[in-house]
C-alpha positions as CSV (number, residue, x, y, z in Angstrom):
1,M,85.1,90.7,91.5
2,S,82.6,92.9,88.4
3,K,84.4,91.9,84.8
4,R,84.4,96.5,84.3
5,G,86.8,97.4,81.9
6,I,90.2,98.6,83.1
7,P,91.4,102.2,82.0
8,A,93.4,102.0,78.6
9,G,97.3,101.8,79.3
10,A,96.9,100.5,82.7
11,V,100.0,99.0,84.0
12,V,99.4,95.6,84.1
13,R,99.9,93.3,87.8
14,G,103.6,91.6,88.0
15,T,104.7,89.4,89.6
16,D,107.4,91.7,91.3
17,K,104.9,94.1,93.1
18,G,105.8,92.4,97.1
19,Y,102.1,91.3,97.7
20,D,102.0,87.8,96.2
21,H,100.8,85.9,99.3
22,S,100.5,82.6,97.5
23,P,101.6,80.0,99.9
24,G,105.4,79.3,100.0
25,T,106.1,83.3,99.6
26,P,107.8,84.9,102.9
27,A,106.4,87.6,104.0
28,L,107.6,91.0,104.1
29,K,109.3,91.8,107.7
30,P,110.7,95.3,109.4
31,G,114.0,95.5,108.7
32,S,113.7,93.6,104.7
33,E,114.3,95.1,101.0
34,R,110.9,95.8,99.8
35,P,109.2,95.0,96.0
36,V,110.5,98.9,93.9
37,E,108.5,99.5,90.7
38,Q,111.3,99.8,87.8
39,I,110.6,103.5,86.2
40,D,112.8,104.1,82.4
41,K,113.2,107.4,83.2
42,K,115.5,108.7,86.1
43,Y,114.7,112.3,87.7
44,P,117.0,114.5,89.4
45,Y,116.3,114.4,93.4
46,M,113.9,116.2,95.0
47,R,112.5,116.5,98.7
48,P,109.6,114.8,99.4
49,R,106.4,116.1,100.0
50,D,103.8,115.8,102.7
51,A,101.2,113.8,102.3
52,A,97.8,112.0,102.9
53,T,95.8,108.8,102.0
54,L,92.2,107.8,103.2
55,I,91.9,104.2,102.8
56,L,87.8,103.2,103.7
57,V,87.1,100.5,104.7
58,R,83.3,97.9,104.8
59,K,82.3,94.5,105.3
60,R,79.5,92.7,102.8
61,G,79.1,89.9,105.4
62,K,82.4,88.9,106.9
63,V,84.8,90.3,103.9
64,P,86.2,93.1,104.1
65,E,86.3,95.7,101.1
66,V,88.5,98.8,100.5
67,L,87.8,101.5,98.4
68,L,89.5,102.8,95.1
69,G,89.9,104.9,92.3
70,C,91.9,105.2,88.9
71,R,94.1,108.5,88.5
72,D,93.8,110.0,85.5
73,A,96.0,108.5,82.1
74,K,97.7,112.6,82.2
75,H,98.8,111.9,85.5
76,A,102.7,112.4,86.1
77,F,102.7,110.4,89.4
78,M,101.1,106.8,89.5
79,P,98.9,107.3,85.8
80,N,96.3,104.6,85.4
81,R,97.1,103.3,88.3
82,Y,93.6,102.3,91.3
83,V,94.5,103.9,94.3
84,F,92.7,105.0,97.7
85,P,91.9,108.3,97.6
86,G,94.3,111.2,99.4
87,G,97.3,113.7,98.2
88,R,99.5,116.7,99.4
89,V,98.8,118.7,102.7
90,D,97.9,122.4,101.7
91,P,99.1,125.3,104.0
92,E,95.3,126.1,105.0
93,D,94.6,122.1,106.2
94,A,96.4,122.9,109.9
95,R,93.7,126.3,110.2
96,V,91.0,124.0,109.1
97,P,88.3,123.8,112.1
98,V,87.8,119.6,113.5
99,A,84.6,118.7,114.8
100,T,86.5,116.4,117.0
101,A,90.3,115.6,117.8
102,L,93.0,113.2,116.7
103,D,93.2,110.2,119.5
104,R,95.7,110.5,121.8
105,H,97.7,107.3,120.1
106,V,96.9,108.4,116.6
107,E,98.5,111.4,117.2
108,A,101.3,110.1,119.1
109,R,102.1,108.0,116.6
110,L,102.3,111.2,113.5
111,R,104.4,112.8,116.2
112,K,107.4,110.9,116.0
113,A,107.4,112.6,112.1
114,A,105.6,115.6,112.5
115,S,104.5,118.4,114.6
116,A,101.2,118.8,116.7
117,Q,100.5,121.1,114.2
118,R,101.2,119.6,111.0
119,A,100.0,116.1,112.5
120,R,97.0,117.6,112.2
121,A,97.2,119.1,108.9
122,L,98.1,115.1,108.0
123,A,94.6,114.0,109.2
124,V,92.8,117.2,107.9
125,A,94.4,116.6,104.5
126,A,93.2,112.6,104.2
127,V,89.6,114.3,104.8
128,R,89.7,116.9,102.4
129,E,90.9,114.9,99.3
130,T,88.6,111.9,100.2
131,F,86.1,114.4,100.4
132,E,87.8,116.1,97.2
133,E,88.2,112.6,95.2
134,T,84.9,110.6,95.8
135,G,82.3,113.6,97.6
136,L,82.5,110.8,100.5
137,L,82.4,113.4,104.2
138,L,84.3,111.6,107.0
139,A,82.3,114.2,109.0
140,K,80.9,115.3,112.0
141,P,78.3,118.4,113.3
142,L,80.8,121.4,113.9
143,K,79.6,123.1,117.4
144,G,78.4,126.4,116.4
145,G,77.6,125.6,112.9
146,A,79.3,126.8,109.9
147,P,82.2,128.9,110.7
148,D,82.3,132.5,109.2
149,K,85.6,132.0,107.3
150,D,85.3,131.2,103.6
151,Y,88.0,128.1,103.6
152,G,88.4,128.3,99.7
153,E,86.2,125.9,96.8
154,H,87.5,122.6,98.7
155,W,85.2,122.7,101.0
156,K,82.1,123.7,99.6
157,G,79.1,121.0,100.9
158,F,81.3,120.1,103.8
159,L,82.4,123.3,105.9
160,D,79.7,125.7,104.9
161,E,76.5,122.7,105.8
162,G,78.5,123.3,109.5
163,L,80.0,119.7,108.7
164,A,84.1,119.0,109.9
165,P,85.9,116.6,109.9
166,A,86.4,113.6,112.6
167,L,89.6,112.7,113.3
168,D,88.5,111.1,116.2
169,C,87.6,108.2,113.5
170,L,91.0,107.8,112.3
171,D,93.5,105.2,112.3
172,F,97.2,106.0,111.4
173,I,98.6,103.0,109.6
174,A,101.5,103.3,107.7
175,R,104.2,106.0,106.0
176,A,105.7,105.9,103.3
177,V,108.1,107.5,101.0
178,T,109.1,107.7,98.1
179,P,111.8,106.5,96.7
180,P,114.4,108.9,94.6
181,G,114.2,109.1,91.2
182,R,110.3,109.6,90.8
183,P,109.0,112.6,88.9
184,R,107.2,113.1,92.6
185,R,108.1,112.0,95.8
186,F,105.5,112.2,98.8
187,N,106.2,111.6,102.4
188,A,103.2,110.1,102.4
189,R,100.6,109.2,105.6
190,F,97.8,106.3,105.6
191,F,95.5,106.6,107.6
192,M,92.1,103.7,107.6
193,A,88.5,104.3,108.6
194,R,85.1,102.4,109.0
195,A,82.8,103.5,106.1
196,E,79.8,104.1,107.7
197,D,81.7,106.8,109.6
198,A,82.0,109.1,106.0
199,G,78.8,110.1,104.7
200,G,77.4,111.3,101.1
201,E,77.3,109.9,97.5
202,I,80.4,108.8,95.5
203,R,81.3,110.9,93.1
204,H,84.1,110.4,90.4
205,S,86.5,113.6,90.0
206,S,89.3,114.6,88.2
207,E,91.9,113.3,90.1
208,L,90.3,110.0,90.3
209,G,88.2,107.6,88.2
210,D,86.1,104.4,88.3
211,I,85.7,104.8,91.9
212,R,84.4,101.3,93.5
213,W,84.2,98.9,96.5
214,V,86.3,96.2,95.8
215,R,87.1,92.7,97.7
216,L,90.1,93.2,99.6
217,D,90.9,89.7,98.4
218,E,90.8,90.7,95.3
219,A,92.0,94.0,94.8
220,R,95.3,92.7,93.8
221,E,94.2,91.6,90.7
222,L,93.6,95.7,89.4
223,P,97.1,97.6,87.8
224,L,98.6,99.3,91.3
225,P,101.1,100.8,92.6
226,T,103.4,99.0,95.0
227,I,102.9,100.5,97.7
228,T,99.2,100.0,97.0
229,G,100.0,96.3,97.4
230,L,101.8,96.6,100.1
231,I,99.2,98.6,102.1
232,L,97.3,96.0,101.0
233,G,98.5,93.7,102.8
234,E,98.9,95.3,105.7
235,I,95.0,96.3,105.8
236,G,94.4,92.5,105.8
237,R,96.0,91.9,108.6
238,L,94.6,94.5,110.8
239,V,91.3,93.8,109.3
240,K,92.1,89.8,111.1
241,E,93.5,90.8,114.3
242,P,92.4,94.5,114.9
243,P,94.6,96.5,117.4
244,D,93.7,97.5,120.9
245,R,93.4,101.3,120.4
246,K,93.9,102.0,123.7
247,R,97.2,100.8,123.8
248,Q,99.8,101.8,121.3
249,R,101.8,99.6,118.3
250,K,104.4,100.3,115.6
251,I,103.8,100.7,112.1
252,P,105.6,100.2,108.9
253,L,107.1,102.4,107.2
254,F,108.6,101.9,103.7
255,T,111.4,104.5,102.7
256,T,114.6,104.6,101.0
257,V,118.4,104.2,103.2
258,H,121.6,104.5,101.8
259,R,120.1,103.2,98.7
260,R,118.2,100.7,99.8
261,H,114.1,100.1,100.0
262,L,113.4,99.0,103.3
263,M,110.4,98.3,105.5
264,L,110.9,99.2,108.7
265,E,108.8,100.0,112.0
266,E,108.2,103.4,113.7
């Protein structure tokens, strides 16, 4: 890995992150308690907001890499941490035209905890946030060309170029609900896609800096939120043993039940 500097104030990786895969370390199994980062201050209860994240994966030779960026120090939620691009769902995400629909199995997994309209909006949000934060477009040409309606600044350089979200490129691999007592809470869906399906040039944004491709086996050296570390473990498993996309499967759900932080399946 490049030895480029890590931003000042970045949280140093600890041994309680839940992604220590050294020999003898027990694997996290469905139904077991998951690690949760300690915070200095507890915040009032708030309802989690829907959010979506997109994990782009590529291979250099036989080595898988993922795209990560560092959140700005000014953010109340996960400052100075390396994360995948993503963010909360906007109301307009449900109405944005798409080039291709979700795979039926992906949609079915999403609909275990969302309506059909919400499932589509979550997928669109993952694509939009990735474009906003990194400049990369998971897109295909929109039938009929650029829409007449203006969908906002988020989509400049995307929809106006006659491109629209390619939802068929997405795989839905995990869901995580932020534990209570955090400054922000999200009901986050994690999508994965191949880097070769995304176009454009990487650019930094106000949301993410130091955006880089990181070897999967070295990503844990960066300052990461607990959940990002756990998702890296899931990505490693999926890369090593690719699932049959023609068959349905269960995915991990990281959540809190009766004050216990658990990994379940759904």
